[in-house]
C-alpha positions as CSV (number, residue, x, y, z in Angstrom):
1,X,19.6,-44.5,-12.8
2,X,18.6,-47.6,-14.7
3,X,21.5,-47.5,-17.1
4,X,23.2,-50.5,-15.3
5,X,20.2,-52.6,-15.0
6,X,20.7,-55.9,-16.7
7,X,17.6,-57.9,-15.7
8,X,14.1,-56.9,-15.4
9,X,11.3,-59.0,-14.1
10,X,7.8,-57.6,-14.1
11,X,5.1,-59.8,-12.6
12,X,1.6,-59.6,-11.2
13,X,1.0,-56.0,-12.4
14,X,-2.7,-56.3,-13.1
15,X,-3.2,-52.8,-14.4
16,X,0.0,-52.3,-16.4
17,X,-1.0,-51.6,-20.0
18,X,2.3,-50.4,-21.5
19,X,6.0,-50.4,-20.7
20,X,8.0,-47.3,-20.6
21,X,10.3,-46.2,-23.3
22,X,13.4,-48.3,-22.9
23,X,15.8,-47.6,-25.8
24,X,17.7,-44.8,-24.1
25,X,17.5,-45.5,-20.4
26,X,17.9,-49.3,-20.4
27,X,21.0,-49.7,-22.5
28,X,22.6,-52.4,-20.3
29,X,19.3,-54.6,-20.2
30,X,20.0,-58.2,-21.2
31,X,17.0,-60.1,-19.8
32,X,13.3,-59.1,-19.5
33,X,10.7,-61.4,-18.1
34,X,7.1,-60.3,-18.0
35,X,4.3,-62.5,-16.7
36,X,0.9,-62.2,-15.1
37,X,0.3,-58.7,-16.5
38,X,-3.1,-59.4,-18.2
39,X,-3.6,-55.8,-19.4
40,X,-0.1,-55.4,-21.0
41,X,-1.0,-55.1,-24.7
42,X,2.1,-53.5,-26.2
43,X,5.8,-53.2,-26.0
44,X,7.5,-49.7,-25.9
45,X,6.5,-47.7,-29.0
46,X,10.2,-47.1,-29.9
47,X,11.1,-50.8,-29.5
48,X,13.2,-52.7,-27.1
49,X,16.9,-52.2,-26.2
50,X,19.2,-53.7,-28.8
51,X,21.2,-55.2,-25.9
52,X,18.4,-57.5,-25.0
53,X,19.3,-61.2,-25.2
54,X,16.2,-62.9,-23.7
55,X,12.6,-62.0,-23.6
56,X,9.9,-63.9,-22.0
57,X,6.2,-63.0,-21.9
58,X,3.3,-65.0,-20.3
59,X,0.0,-64.0,-19.0
60,X,-0.2,-60.8,-20.9
61,X,-3.0,-59.4,-22.8
62,X,-4.3,-62.0,-25.5
63,X,-3.7,-59.5,-28.3
64,X,0.0,-59.3,-27.4
65,X,0.6,-63.0,-26.8
66,X,-1.3,-63.8,-30.1
67,X,1.3,-61.8,-32.0
68,X,4.1,-63.7,-30.4
69,X,2.3,-67.1,-30.9
70,X,1.8,-66.2,-34.6
71,X,5.2,-64.5,-35.0
72,X,3.5,-61.7,-36.8
73,X,2.4,-58.2,-36.1
74,X,3.7,-54.8,-34.8
75,X,4.6,-56.0,-31.4
76,X,6.4,-59.1,-32.9
77,X,8.4,-56.9,-35.2
78,X,9.7,-54.9,-32.3
79,X,11.2,-58.1,-31.0
80,X,12.2,-59.5,-34.3
81,X,14.3,-56.4,-35.1
82,X,16.7,-57.2,-32.2
83,X,20.0,-58.6,-33.4
84,X,20.4,-61.5,-31.0
85,X,17.4,-61.9,-28.7
86,X,15.9,-65.4,-27.8
87,X,12.2,-65.7,-27.2
88,X,11.3,-69.1,-25.9
89,X,8.4,-71.0,-27.1
90,X,8.2,-72.8,-23.7
91,X,6.9,-71.9,-20.2
92,X,9.4,-70.4,-17.7
93,X,9.1,-73.6,-15.6
94,X,10.5,-75.6,-18.6
95,X,13.4,-73.2,-18.9
96,X,14.5,-72.5,-15.3
97,X,12.1,-74.1,-12.9
98,X,9.6,-72.2,-10.9
99,X,10.2,-68.4,-11.4
100,X,10.6,-66.4,-8.2
């Protein structure tokens, strides 16, 4: 049961290409951090949970990261449609120190 999960950290998943559908099962998710997943090219098709307050992506597929760098594209729109989610333009080290 993932309904009470509030923070999700996904890292070093070298073969992860897509995230599971999250809107229904992850309705308490507030923070999602994804890094060093070089094959991750898209966010869930139905979008991200509206409860999400913080999203961090780094080391993902260049096509995904490009959309976030340019703030344009289908994947960026999934994030941009969230009512109050922060996407930092900095590295995680600048935000909270070395992630663990």
